[in-house]
N, C-alpha and C positions, 0 to 999 in steps of 0.2 A: 816549517820549523816553528818551535814554540817561541813566543815573545814574552816580554814582561807584562805585568798587569796593566800599566799605563798604555803600552803599545796596543794591547788587545782592546782596551776601551776606545782608543782613537780609531782603530780599524773598524769596529762595529759602528762608531759614530759616523764615519764616512759612508758606510753602507746605508745607514738609516737616513742620512741627510743632516745638514748642519743644524737645522731648526727643529729636528725631531728629538724629543727628550729621551734620555737614556732610561731604560727600564730594567728592573731587576731580572726579568725573564731573559733579556738579551745578555746581561752580564753573566747569568747562570749558564746560558748556552755557550758563552765565550770560554768559561772555565771548562766546560765539557769538551769543547773543541781542543783546548790546550791539553787536557788530560788524554784525549784520544791520540794525539801525536806523541806524547810521552810514552804511552802504552805501545804504539806502533814501533817506535824506535827500540824500546826494550825488548819486544817480541822478536824483532829482526836480529838483534845482537844475540839473544838467547838461542834462536833457531840456528844462527850461523855457527855458534859454538857447538850446539848439539849435532849439527851435520858434520862438523869436523871430527867430533868424537866418534860418530857412527862410521865415518870413512876409515878410521883407524881402530875400529872396535876390537879386533883380534889382539892388537898390542895392548890396548887399554884393559881388556879383560885379563890377559895373561900377567901383566906387570903391575896392575893397580887393583882391580876388583878381586881377583882370586888370590892375590899375594898373601893376605893375612891368614888364609887357610892352608898355607904351605909351611913345612918345618923350616924352610930357609928364609923366612921373613925376617927382616932386619931387627924387629923388636925382640924376638926370641933370643938371638945371639947377643944383642946389646944388654938385655937384662941379665943373662947368664954371666957375661963378662964383668958387669958391675958387681954382681953378687960375689964373684971370686976376688975382685980387687978390694971390696969392702970387708973381706974376711968372713962372709956369710955362708960360704960353701955353696951348696946347690939350692939354697932356700928360694932364690928368685928365678931359678931355672924351671921353665914349664915343660911338661912332657911333650915330646914331638907330636905334632898334629898333622893329619892328612885327611881332608874331607872330600870324598868323592861325591859329585853332584849328579842328580838324575833329573830327567824330564819326563813328564807324563802327558804332555799335550803336543800336538803336531806343530803348533805355532810358537811353542815355548822359547826356543833360541832367538827367533826373530823379535818377539815381544820383549824378551829380556834385554836384547840389544837396544831396542827403542827406549826402554826404561832407563838403562844406563846412560844413554845419550841425553835424555831429557833432564834427569836429575843432575848429571854432570854439567850440563849447560847452565843450570841454575847456580851451581856451586862456583864454577869458573867465572860466570858473568855477574856474580853477586855485586861487586863494587859498581859496575855500570848501572845495574838495575836500581841500586840504592841511590846513585847519582841522579838518575832520571826522576825518582821520587822526590829527592831534595830540590831539584829544579822546579818541580811543580808546586811544592808548598812554600818555597822561598819568597815569591812575590807577596804572599799573605802575611809574612812576618815583619815585625818592626825592625829598624836598624839595630836596635839593642839586642833583639832576639837572634838576628843574623850573626851578630858579633859573638854571642854566646855559643852559637852552633858552629863556629869556625873550627875546621879540622874534624868535623863529625864523620865525614866520609872515610878518613884515614882510620879513626878509632873504631868505627862500626865494622869496617872491613877487616881490620886487624883482629878484633875480638872474634869475629865469625870464623876466620881462617885458623886462629889458634884453637878454637873449640873443635873445628872440623879435623884438624891435625891430631888433637888429643883423642878424639873418638876413633880415628883411623889407625893411629900408630900404637895406642895403648889400650883403649877399651875394647876395640874389635878383637885383637888377639886374645885377650883374657876371656872374652865371651865365647869365641869359637873354640878355644882350647878347653874351656869348661864343658861346653855342650858336646864336643867331639869325644871327650874322655869319660863322660857320664854314662854309666851302664844301668840297665834295668833288668833285674833277674840274673841268675847265675848259669842258666842252661843254654845261653846263646840264642834265645828265641827272637831277640830284638837286634836288628842291625841298623846302625845309624847311617842313613843315606838321605840327607835333606834334598829337597827339590831346588832347582836353579832359581826359581822365582822366590822361594823362601829365603835363600841365602842373600840374594841381591836386596830384597826388601829389608832384611835385618841390617845389612851393612848401611843402606841408605838411611834408615831410621837412626842408627847410631851416629852417623856423621852429621846429619841435619839437626838431630836433637841436641848434640853437644855444641854445634855451631850457634844455635839459637840460645841455648842456656848460657853461653859465655858472653852474651850481650847484657848480662845483668848490670855491670858497672855503668855502661852507657845509658841504660834505662834509668838507673838510679840518678845519674847526673841530670838527665832531662827532667825527671820528676822533681828533683831538688830545685832546678832553675825556675820551674813554674810554680813552686811553692806547695806542692802536694805532699812532700815528705821532708823530714829534717833528720839530722843525726840523732838527737834524743829519741825521736820516734823509732828509728831503726834499732837503737840500743834497747829500748823498752820492750820491743816485740822480737828480740833476737831469738828467744827460745822457741817461739812459734814459727819463726822463719826457718830454724833448723829442722823442725818437724816437716815443714813443707818441702825443704830441700831433700830430705831423706825420701819422701814420697816421690818427688820428681826424679831422683836417682833411680828408684825402683821402676818408674815408668820408662825412663830412657834405656835402661839396661834390659834387654830381652831375656837374659839368663837370670835365674832366681838365686844365684850364689851370692854370698855376702861380699866376696872379694871384688867382683865387678861393681856392685853397688857402692862399696867403699871407695873404689877408684874414681867413681863419678862424684860421690858426695864430698870428698875432701877438697877438690878444686872448687866446687860450688860454694862450700863454706868459706874458703879463702877469698873467693870473688865477693861474697857477701861482706866480709870484713873490709875488703878493699873499697867496696861501695860505701861503707860507713865512713871511711877516711875521706873519700871523694866528696860525699855529701857534707861532711863537717867543714871541709875547705870552702865549699859553696856557701854554707851558712855564714862562715867567718867573713867571706868577701861581701856578701849581701849586707851583713851587719855594718861593715866598714863603710859601704856606700851610703847606707841609710844615715850613718853618723855624719858623713860629709855633707849630705843634703840638709840635715837638720841644723 
């Protein structure tokens, strides 16, 4: 089990002997040993979740993975119902989608199941994996920094899962709907039948990409705490940030239509504005503390 930095130092001191001086090499090796155990526990939890997903892979594929490619997916009916309630007619109703998948390799289904289990394990075990990372870096932080980082596990996990849910329930249906209904030519020479691997990789990229992108407010908070960014800085470079966000939205969305890119860009723009507010509060609090110390 991993110990605190002081416990690790005393442990290596007992191994070397009471009169032998502590060296930087042993201290470095101690940190490597602690990191090894954090990684071991993280891998064990990740593999445990991956194995559980693999055991129930048929249910996971039918009800989670392939669900956005079916016309009965909850997003399609929800958007259509909202469109009618808002008096918008059929404007939010997307055409029915049904994407048949094909395989062109002998090991395709098995490797796809492994891929689903591995990525699913990362998503489900994300809070624990981040907690192990936090436990490793915590002994190197000052008490003030630890106080600032209180609740980070909750907020990092919440932002990640919000982004993953956004990608799965909103961006993925729009992406698959656009690609499935896009036609090339008028003589029927092209038939849209994506491979199983391509579909799974696209869905994974959407979910993970949105999950990571939604960490923007947390990243802004951390950078503001260590003094790398300020609210005036974010406001001054807002227009450049918007351009970067549009590029990021184009990277996250595998489909080239403006609708999917807009769906990603709008939340990211809102997250940027939320980050400005968060950083402004951090600046105000730091200014208050400096005034009290002076």
